[in-house]
C-alpha positions as MATLAB code, in Angstrom:
seq = 'MHATIADSTESAESADSYTIAKPRILVVEDSTTMRKAIRRLLSNDFEVVEADDGDTGWELVRDDPSIQVVFSDLMMPRMNGFMLLRQIRESIHSRISELPVIIITGHEDDEKMRRQAMALGATDFITKPFDSLQLRARAKAHAKFEHTQRRLQQATQALEQRSTIDPLTGLANANYFREHGPVLLSFAIRHGNELSVLRIDVDQYDELFRKRGRQVADKVLVNISKIISGSVRREDTVARVGLSKFAVLMPGANEQVAREVASKIHDLNQKAGYRLGNTRFAMTVSAGLVTPALYENLQFDEVIKLAEARVAKAMASGGNTVVFEEGPPAESRAAPEGRRVALSVEEALILLRTGDTAKVNEQLGPLLRRMFPLLVHANRQLRLGMDGALLQLKNRAKEL';
ca = [
     144.596   95.638  103.430;
     141.062   95.357  102.313;
     140.712   93.114   99.227;
     137.932   92.484   96.934;
     138.343   89.087   94.998;
     136.848   88.858   91.631;
     136.903   86.078   88.990;
     139.174   86.791   86.043;
     137.455   85.782   83.017;
     139.962   87.212   80.154;
     140.632   83.844   78.540;
     139.965   80.018   78.900;
     143.341   79.541   80.363;
     142.744   82.018   83.164;
     139.401   80.846   84.082;
     140.730   79.481   87.327;
     142.831   82.634   88.277;
     141.759   85.540   90.527;
     142.731   89.060   90.749;
     142.831   90.959   94.079;
     141.399   94.580   93.710;
     143.741   97.376   95.226;
     142.455   99.006   98.223;
     140.527  102.278   97.359;
     141.650  105.602   98.773;
     139.842  108.850   98.456;
     141.843  112.192   97.801;
     139.840  115.403   98.450;
     141.895  118.399   97.379;
     140.867  121.272   95.049;
     144.425  121.451   93.526;
     144.554  119.414   90.500;
     148.351  119.396   90.581;
     148.187  118.102   94.097;
     145.862  115.357   93.284;
     147.733  114.186   90.260;
     150.938  114.050   92.412;
     149.238  111.821   95.134;
     147.697  109.664   92.338;
     151.231  109.077   90.842;
     152.793  108.267   94.190;
     150.126  105.844   95.339;
     148.929  104.270   92.143;
     151.161  101.231   92.268;
     149.477  100.135   95.788;
     146.008  101.863   95.767;
     143.143  102.778   93.574;
     142.860  106.573   94.112;
     139.598  108.167   93.732;
     139.465  111.878   93.390;
     137.254  114.971   94.519;
     137.988  118.600   94.012;
     135.875  119.647   96.987;
     134.076  118.515  100.209;
     130.751  118.200   98.698;
     131.796  115.658   96.131;
     134.078  113.857   98.648;
     131.184  113.452  100.823;
     129.077  111.911   98.278;
     131.854  109.495   97.230;
     132.225  108.493  101.047;
     128.453  107.942  101.466;
     127.794  105.993   98.219;
     131.169  103.994   97.872;
     131.545  101.350  100.837;
     134.883  100.247   99.420;
     136.746  103.381  100.441;
     139.259  102.544  103.137;
     141.096  105.868  103.823;
     140.294  109.584  102.960;
     143.106  112.173  102.489;
     141.480  115.614  102.824;
     142.822  119.155  102.410;
     141.268  121.767  104.747;
     140.786  124.834  102.578;
     138.397  124.188   99.884;
     135.614  125.809   98.169;
     131.938  124.951   99.127;
     132.127  122.240  101.992;
     135.863  122.641  103.274;
     138.012  120.030  104.977;
     136.577  120.615  108.635;
     133.090  120.290  107.404;
     133.707  116.950  105.601;
     135.513  115.696  108.637;
     132.560  116.618  110.807;
     130.156  114.978  108.533;
     132.055  111.816  108.319;
     132.589  111.598  112.278;
     128.825  112.309  112.744;
     127.520  109.831  110.436;
     125.021  107.354  111.855;
     126.692  104.548  109.992;
     129.710  103.212  111.556;
     131.254  102.310  108.162;
     131.347  106.050  107.558;
     132.164  107.424  111.088;
     134.943  105.118  111.733;
     136.883  105.731  108.381;
     140.540  106.925  108.817;
     140.797  110.532  107.628;
     144.109  111.857  107.189;
     144.315  115.763  106.988;
     146.758  117.306  104.352;
     148.263  120.440  105.707;
     150.380  123.212  104.376;
     152.844  125.787  105.889;
     150.063  128.332  105.846;
     147.924  126.135  108.149;
     148.678  127.302  111.580;
     148.477  125.140  114.910;
     145.052  126.351  115.735;
     143.704  124.689  112.591;
     145.427  121.547  113.291;
     144.030  121.511  116.884;
     140.614  122.090  115.479;
     141.033  119.132  112.956;
     142.221  116.923  115.811;
     139.142  117.833  117.970;
     136.955  116.858  115.139;
     138.369  113.369  114.787;
     141.163  113.649  112.415;
     143.215  110.347  112.272;
     146.570  111.473  111.316;
     148.279  114.596  109.535;
     150.558  114.816  106.562;
     152.517  118.117  105.649;
     152.748  119.414  102.071;
     155.248  119.024  100.315;
     155.446  115.398  101.329;
     157.823  112.551   99.984;
     156.621  109.360   98.422;
     157.669  107.315  101.433;
     156.016  109.405  103.882;
     152.632  109.397  101.757;
     152.695  105.524  101.193;
     153.398  104.809  104.856;
     150.422  106.752  106.021;
     148.208  105.175  103.473;
     149.341  101.576  104.116;
     149.236  101.830  107.778;
     145.522  103.055  107.896;
     144.542  100.929  105.177;
     145.768   97.782  107.230;
     144.065   99.329  110.462;
     140.636   99.619  108.461;
     141.327   95.956  107.299;
     141.629   94.933  110.937;
     138.506   96.927  111.929;
     136.533   95.370  109.254;
     137.490   91.896  110.432;
     136.474   92.828  114.019;
     133.130   94.257  112.838;
     132.514   91.156  110.726;
     133.168   88.942  113.732;
     130.819   91.172  115.961;
     128.089   91.131  113.296;
     128.260   87.254  113.273;
     127.730   87.204  117.010;
     124.804   89.714  116.789;
     123.273   87.569  114.082;
     123.114   84.634  116.570;
     121.627   86.945  119.166;
     117.989   87.565  119.599;
     118.311   90.493  122.104;
     118.921   94.163  121.068;
     121.751   95.298  123.404;
     120.577   99.020  123.659;
     116.941   98.545  124.622;
     116.798   95.017  125.883;
     113.997   94.321  123.531;
     113.763   91.418  120.914;
     115.879   92.378  117.934;
     115.400   91.984  114.143;
     116.545   88.346  114.192;
     113.853   87.295  116.755;
     111.166   89.349  114.936;
     111.956   87.484  111.466;
     111.845   84.251  113.122;
     108.949   84.605  115.527;
     106.573   86.505  113.135;
     106.073   83.656  110.673;
     105.379   81.258  113.619;
     102.641   83.433  114.948;
     101.195   84.023  111.619;
     101.049   80.341  111.005;
      99.397   79.645  114.236;
      96.889   82.402  113.517;
      95.959   80.917  110.123;
      95.704   77.293  111.394;
      93.511   78.187  114.404;
      91.487   81.031  112.619;
      92.918   83.557  115.087;
      93.630   87.292  114.469;
      97.018   88.876  114.287;
      98.016   92.447  113.969;
     101.445   94.014  113.071;
     102.477   97.567  114.051;
     105.686   99.174  112.531;
     106.950  102.352  114.227;
     109.607  104.755  112.961;
     111.062  107.561  115.180;
     110.425  110.812  113.260;
     113.672  112.935  112.525;
     115.748  110.515  114.226;
     118.789  111.422  111.781;
     118.645  115.025  112.527;
     118.624  114.294  116.361;
     121.689  112.249  115.739;
     123.466  114.922  114.025;
     122.566  117.750  116.402;
     122.709  115.986  119.640;
     124.988  113.028  119.151;
     124.912  109.213  119.681;
     124.575  109.425  123.610;
     121.505  111.621  123.398;
     119.937  109.697  120.582;
     120.518  106.318  122.351;
     118.725  107.768  125.379;
     115.783  108.880  123.477;
     115.527  105.411  121.753;
     115.596  103.726  125.108;
     112.769  105.842  126.414;
     110.603  105.471  123.450;
     111.221  101.585  123.770;
     109.930  101.882  127.202;
     106.810  103.693  126.194;
     106.083  101.062  123.409;
     106.831   98.260  125.892;
     104.447   99.900  128.609;
     101.685  100.402  126.131;
     101.205   96.823  124.789;
      99.469   93.763  126.203;
     101.373   91.009  127.979;
     101.057   88.519  125.168;
     102.554   91.216  122.585;
     106.228   91.111  121.423;
     108.162   94.376  120.926;
     111.144   94.407  118.916;
     113.863   96.856  117.745;
     114.273   96.021  113.893;
     116.418   98.827  112.899;
     118.428  101.733  113.985;
     115.237  103.862  114.907;
     112.566  101.264  113.907;
     110.370   99.170  116.198;
     107.787   96.393  115.544;
     104.995   94.931  117.528;
     103.561   91.503  117.031;
     100.149   91.270  118.386;
      98.566   87.612  118.384;
      94.812   87.501  118.870;
      94.462   91.125  118.367;
      91.720   92.267  116.045;
      91.852   95.724  114.344;
      89.940   97.617  116.820;
      92.219   96.341  119.671;
      95.333   97.014  117.552;
      94.207  100.539  116.782;
      93.906  101.235  120.457;
      97.379  100.107  121.183;
      98.690  101.864  118.245;
      96.956  105.198  119.337;
      98.110  104.887  122.867;
     101.834  104.467  121.754;
     101.408  107.476  119.372;
      99.838  109.667  122.118;
     102.281  108.928  124.815;
     105.201  109.819  122.451;
     103.588  113.048  121.656;
     103.290  113.893  125.368;
     106.880  112.866  126.246;
     109.392  115.796  126.616;
     113.209  115.557  126.655;
     115.569  117.989  128.347;
     119.210  118.591  127.494;
     120.654  121.282  129.737;
     118.323  124.215  129.313;
     116.998  123.028  125.949;
     113.770  121.045  125.847;
     112.751  119.109  122.851;
     110.069  116.539  121.782;
     110.211  113.406  119.590;
     107.427  111.799  117.771;
     106.982  108.852  115.992;
     105.099  107.413  112.750;
     103.487  104.092  112.470;
     101.633  101.644  110.221;
      99.150   99.065  111.308;
      98.158   95.999  109.531;
      95.500   93.304  110.631;
      95.895   91.089  107.414;
      93.235   88.904  105.908;
      94.276   85.329  106.793;
      94.484   82.619  104.120;
      96.472   79.472  103.698;
      99.376   80.876  101.720;
      99.833   84.226  103.250;
     103.596   85.009  103.891;
     104.816   87.083  106.758;
     106.972   89.066  104.329;
     103.936   90.327  102.644;
     102.476   91.524  105.832;
     105.650   93.327  106.682;
     105.856   95.028  103.217;
     102.163   96.281  103.722;
     103.169   97.686  107.126;
     106.134   99.285  105.894;
     104.266  100.946  103.119;
     101.782  102.568  105.785;
     104.980  103.591  107.800;
     106.344  105.347  104.743;
     102.877  106.904  104.130;
     102.749  108.277  107.490;
     106.227  109.936  107.244;
     105.522  111.183  103.813;
     102.467  113.044  105.164;
     104.719  114.921  107.579;
     105.176  112.199  110.452;
     103.690  112.160  113.817;
     100.635  109.948  112.694;
      99.505  106.516  112.355;
      98.238  104.972  109.102;
      95.586  102.241  109.845;
      93.637  100.021  107.619;
      91.383  101.601  104.815;
      87.985  102.402  106.088;
      86.518  102.271  109.613;
      87.650   99.476  112.003;
      85.763   96.204  111.882;
      84.240   94.705  114.865;
      85.923   91.274  114.074;
      88.039   90.456  110.899;
      87.895   86.514  111.537;
      85.068   85.663  109.313;
      84.464   81.851  108.937;
      85.733   81.949  105.405;
      88.972   83.719  106.528;
      88.460   86.926  104.293;
      87.779   90.460  105.332;
      84.526   92.528  104.984;
      86.204   95.214  103.020;
      89.470   94.441  101.093;
      91.998   97.283  100.501;
      94.039   97.682   97.216;
      97.037   96.881   98.826;
      95.686   93.561  100.107;
      94.039   92.751   96.914;
      97.703   93.087   95.313;
      99.000   90.693   97.944;
      96.204   88.308   97.202;
      96.922   88.387   93.390;
     100.632   87.809   93.860;
     100.032   84.580   95.774;
      97.496   83.348   93.133;
      94.347   83.756   95.540;
      92.164   85.454   92.924;
      88.978   84.091   94.276;
      88.808   86.744   97.267;
      89.799   89.543   94.889;
      86.955   88.469   92.494;
      84.390   88.612   95.407;
      85.236   92.324   95.734;
      86.327   93.208   92.392;
      83.426   95.835   92.021;
      84.329   97.945   95.009;
      87.897   97.660   94.184;
      87.598   98.782   90.445;
      85.411  101.799   91.759;
      88.136  102.725   94.129;
      90.848  102.554   91.442;
      88.838  104.119   88.698;
      90.035  107.852   89.054;
      93.538  106.748   88.979;
      92.907  104.798   85.739;
      91.119  107.868   84.215;
      94.070  110.090   85.293;
      96.571  107.623   83.719;
      94.703  107.458   80.528;
      94.607  111.098   80.021;
      98.281  111.741   81.303;
      99.724  108.992   79.165;
      97.159  109.686   76.186;
      96.418  105.916   75.910;
      93.067  106.191   74.059;
      91.226  104.161   76.317;
      88.111  106.235   76.708;
      85.711  103.618   75.431;
      87.347  100.867   77.495;
      87.155  102.838   80.675;
      83.575  103.676   80.115;
      82.780   99.963   79.579;
      84.722   99.266   82.928;
      82.941  101.814   84.741;
      79.509  100.311   83.836;
      80.670   96.956   84.651;
      82.045   97.827   87.850;
      78.615   99.216   88.926;
      76.949   95.731   88.234;
      79.449   93.972   90.270;
];
């Protein structure tokens, strides 16, 4: 039984007591009468959550990680039980795809429908009308099963957290990336070297997973990992940092060098083709590149946030692209004073958050001129009445 322990604070006397939350079960059934009957029979041992169709049921499964078991009718309006079961089993998240799903069947449901539900991954069946013992036995058996699965998953996750190798691709994993990145950044800052970080996301990976399944999706990820590894320099580190996410640490790489690596990875993925039976398809990637301005208090997390923002920008524009630094690439970013020739707005915000206002002040004029159209738009849209102040700001920005 999966239990959530919470402090009980009802009175001073009970400050040291604890309450154990009941396991949560979802019932997806369009019949109000049937839902009430199941709730009445299970409410002593379980917290019962209800949905009157598959769409609502799916939303609850997707958004509520505390649900341990799903009871679902087959024939419902909108998303029926078959569709809900398929959606659960094809989820990319193991928390969802491994949920026990018990199908509620009636006398009108023939053997063919049961076989279809079994083929889609039904865990168990219960036939209407059912008695209280039968219903509770099913619920308890699978809730305990889920609890065991969760304990195994927690143990597996603990082992994975101590590992630095991604088992699917053989690349470094997110743990290694998080530990190694700050070390390389610190070294670059101390020695006045360059450092570039490239973040890569596989476009439309979720759709590939749903349509082709895990096995095909894994093979695509392995192939993309080989393309990335074969495109970088020997001193670079490639890591798989998420389900369909990769990152490259490039010590000593200025922006020009990093752009060449990023473009090569992008181009090769564009040219790569995949074949499944008689079906051919292609997979592309979106990427964000950062060659940060190096200064003493720069944190690796700030660099990653900027890279993530550029990946998001690439994907928002339709994917299959690489977002670089603003402006043309500089021949060298390692100025003696440790700052960049042209500071982007994102980089200025990072510097301000770390209290390094001097570097921002040096380029305040260009930054203000770049931001001015946005300020004018905000003033008009929000009716702030700042026309005079904006005119003064515009004139002062020209002088800086």
